[in-house]
N, C-alpha and C positions, 0 to 999 in steps of 0.2 A: 279589568275583568281576569279572575282567576280561574281556569279550569283545569281538571285534573283527567279529563278523558276527552277522547275526539267526538264521542255522542254529545257530552255536555256542551262542548263548543259549537257543535252544529245546532243544537237546541237554543242556545244563547242568539246565533246567528239568524235562526228563524224567527225569533221574536224582534230582533232588532230591525230586520229588512221586511218583515210581514210575508215571508216566503216559506215554502217548506224546503229547507236546505237539506240537502243530501250528500254533497260532495264538496271538498275543498281542494283548491289547485295553487301551485307556486306561479309566480309570474311567467316561468318559462312554460308552463303548461303541464307541469308534472303534477299528479294527484298525490295530495297528503293523506297517508294512511296511518300515521304513527303521531301522536300528539308530542313526544320527545324530539322530533324533528323541527319544531316550531320554536323560534326565538321571539323575543319581546319586540324586536323592530321589525319583524318579518312583514312584508305586503302579501295578503292572501286574497284568493277570488273565491267566492262561494257560489255553487250552482245549486239549482232545484232539480237537477237530473241530466240535463243535456251534457253532450261532450263538450269538452274545454279544448279546442284545438287552435292552432296557429299556422297561418300562411307563411311563407318564406319573408314576404314583406313585413309581417308582424314581427317575426324574430329579428331581421335586421334593425327594424325600430326599436326594439325592446332592448337590443344590445346597446343602443346608444344610450337609452335611458335607465337601464337596469345594471346593477354591478353583481347581482346575486347568481350563484349556480349551484346546482346539486349534482353530486358525484356517487355513484353506487360502487364502492370498492369492496369487491368480493361479498356482496349482499348486503353490506352496511352504508348507511347513507350519511354523507358529510356535506353540509351546506357552508358555502365559504363566498367569499368575493372574486371577482376577476383579478382586482387589484392585488389582492393577496396572493394569488397564483402567479402573477406577473412580476410584481415590482422586486421582490427579493432575489429572484433567480429568473431573470429574463430569458435565459437560454435553456432552461429547463423544459422537459416534454410537456408538464402541465402549462408552462406559460405559454409555449407555441399553441397549445389547443385553443386558447382565448385571446389570442393577440389580434389587434386591430389593423386592417391593411390600410392603404394610403386614403381609401375613401372612407375612413372610420366605421367600416362595417365589420361585424364580428367574424374573424377567420378561424372557424372551428375545424381541427382536423378530423377526418374520419373517424367516427367512433359512435357506436350502437348505444341506443336509449333502452332503457326498460319501459314497461308499461306506465310509470310515473313521471317519465321524461327525464330521468336522471340518466348521466352519463356513465356508462358501464366501463369499469376497469377491472379486469381479472386480475387482481393482487391481493396480498394479504391486508385486510382492513387493521389488524392489530398493529402491524409495523408502519402503516401510513399514517396513523393519528399523531405520532410525534413528530413526523415530518411535516404535516400540515401546520402543526402549531408552530415549528420552526419559521414556516413561512409567514406565520401571522405575527410573531414578536421577535423573531431573530435568535431566540434562545433554544437549544436543543436540550430538552428535558426529558430523560429516559427514565421509565419506571423500573425500579430494580428487578421486577419479575421477568422483564422482556430481555432478550439476547440482543446484545448490540450488533452482533454479526447479522442476525436477520434485518435489523433495520440499516445497516450498511448496504447490503445486497438490494433493498428497495431504493434507497437513495441512488444507488449506482443505475437502477432501473429507470427512474424518473430523472436522472441526470441533475440531481441537486448537489452541485460540486461543494458548496459551502457546508454541509452537512456531512459529504463523504470525508473530507478532511478532519472535521472534529471526530467522527467515529473511529477514523482509522488511529488516531492519537490515543483516543479512550481505549481502544480494544490492546493497544501495545502497554498502556500504563495498566489496565486490569490483569494482562499476563505476568507483568512484573510483580504486582501485588499478590497473586495467586501463588507464586513461585518463591514469594518473600526475598527477592534478591536485593542485597545490597552491596552497591559498588564501592570496592575498596580504593582508597586514596594512596598517594605517593607517601603520606605520612604512615598508613597501616602497614604498607611494604617495608619501609624502613624499620619500623619496630620490630618485624620478623626477621629482618635481615641482620642487624646489629649483634644479637647474641650468638649467631652461628658462623662458621668458617666458610670460605669460598668453597671447600671441598665436600661440604655438607650437602646433602641432597634434600632440599627445602620442599615441603609439597604445597603447591597452589593449585591442586588439580580441581577443575570444575569451579574456580572462583569467578567472581565478576569483577573485571578491572576496566571497564567500558570507559573510554576517554582518560585514564589515569596519564598521569606524567610520570614516566619511568626513564626519562632520557638520561644517559650516561652513568646508569647505575651498574653494578658489578652483579649480574643476575646467573652466573655460572651454576651448572648442575641444578637448576631448579625445575620441578616438576609442573608444567603448565598444561598438562593434559586436559582436554575438553575445557580449557578455561575460555572466558568471553574476554577478549581483548581489543574488541571492535573501537576503531579511532583511536587507540592508544598511542602515546607518544614514547617510541623507543629509540629514538635518534642517538647514534653513539653508544648504545647500551652494548654490554658484553653478555652474550647469550650463548657461549660455549658450553657444548654437552647438555644444553636445556632440552627437556622433551616437550615439544609442542604438537604432539600427535592430536589430530582432529580439533585442535584449538581453533577459534575463530578470530583472525587477524585482519578482517577486511576493513580497508580504509585507514590501516594503522600506517603510522610513519616511522620506518627502520632505517632510515637513512644513515649510512656509515657505520651500521651495527656489526658487530662480529657474531657470525653464525657457524662457527667452526664446530664440526661434529654433531650439530643439532638432530633431534629427530622430528620430522615434520610431515610424515606420512599423513595424507588426506587431510591437511590443514586446509583452511580457507583463507586465502591471502588476496582476494578479489580487490583489485583497485587500490592495492597496498603500494607504498612507496619504500623501494628496496635498493635506491640508488648507492652506488659504490659500497656495497656490503661485501665482506669476505666471507666465503663458504670453504674455502680450501685450508687443509690442516698439513703442515709440513710434516706430521708424525705420519700421514698416510691414511688417517681415519676419514671416511667418507661420509657426506651428508646424505640422509635418507629423505627425499622429498617426493617419493612415489605417490602418484595419484592426488598431488596438491592441486588447488585451484588458485591460479595465478592471472585469471582472465583480467584484462584491463591494467595489470601490474606494471610499475616502472622498475626494472631492474638494470637500468643504463650504468655501464661502467664496473658492473659487480664481477668479482673473481668467483667463478662458479667451476672450476676445474674438479673433475671427477664425481661432480654432483649427480645423483640419481633422481631423474625427473621422469622416470617410465610412466607412461599413459596420464602424464598431468595434463592440465587445461591451461593453455597459454595463449589463448585468443586474444587478439589485438593487444598482447603485452609487449613493451619494449624492452628489448635485449640489446641495444646498440653497444658496441664497443665492450662488449662482455667476454670474459675467458671462459670459453666451454671446452676447453681440451679435455677429451677422454670423458666427457659427460655423456650420460645415458638419456636419451630423448626418444627411445622406442615406443612407438604407439602414441606419443603425444600430440595434442591439438595444437599446432602452431599457425592455424589460420590467421591471415593478416598480421603475423608477428613481424617486428621490424628486428631483423638480425643483422643489418649493416654495420660493418666494421668488426665483427666479432670474430673471434678464433676459434673456428670448430674443428680443429685438428684431431682427427680420430674419434670424433663425436659420434654417437651411435644414433642415427636418425631413422633406422629400420622400420617402416611401417607408419611413421609419423605423417600426420596431414600437414602437408606444406601449402595448401592452397594459398595463393595472393601474399605468401611470405616474402618479405624483402632480404635480399642476400647480396646487396652492393658492399663494394669496397672490403671484400672478404681478405682476411689475412692469409688464409690457406685455403686452396680450392676444394670443393666437395668432391669426393669419389662416388660412383655408382654404388659401391659395396656398403657405403654408409647409409644409403637411404631405400635401397631395395632388400626386401627379405631373401 
């Protein structure tokens, strides 16, 4: 039987059962008022006018025998099965709403129902639909007109972790496509380096070098201002007199690199590896790293004499066995920083945050004038 309206369906039901059919109900007791909510394999109950109600016993019995539930999400109805809501993401909020307990009874978290018996969820139906389809078949298909950020927020609300991971990667990829960012390789950098002299200031300002292998290259005098060097391999590279202001070097490996006279103000070096780096210039030119982010960075054994690290963030950084003579750390955040074995002779620590910092086996004792304004 094919019908195109609710009235037509009620008319056919009246003829088939020889009653005056007035109302249709779902097995859950919710009244059906929209023909679009009905699927081919749905079980429905027809009434000649009396209310169709369930006792708690009826509900528990039904939960054992029926898998279908109806959700009213932001005013839009969605019919699905309990197994769909539970199997794919068993730890999600939706799964917990309809998980059976030890007695195989339907354990439903507190949730109000509308007049049709559908469970009310005050969230966006537009962003809920792709998540429900993801729970059905495991593929997250997003309509191009939808904002993936909106779907991500809904996925986090419902606790659908699989969709969260997919959406986070999608958003990052979309951002890269929007900015039309192309990551340069070692080969691309070498092509630019070969025709120039070491004294020439080569401009790599704002370029994307994420993950590039630039180890042991002579990169003197290059302008890397605002460049993206995340996860870049710069071990043993010569970065003397380079401009790295506001560059992103988070997670980069600069072990053994030459950083003489570099300009690094406000650069991001979070979680970077700077072990055994040399910052000291015999000619007396100082390195400016004012406001740099070195949170969780490893600078063990580095020569940082005369370095300007004013108001820098070094929380949880490793500065063991470092040469910090005459360095400026005024106003720096050194919370939980490991400075054991370091040389802090005449280091300016005035106004620095030294909470839980480690100063074991110091080569020279700290003076009160170094730490107090």
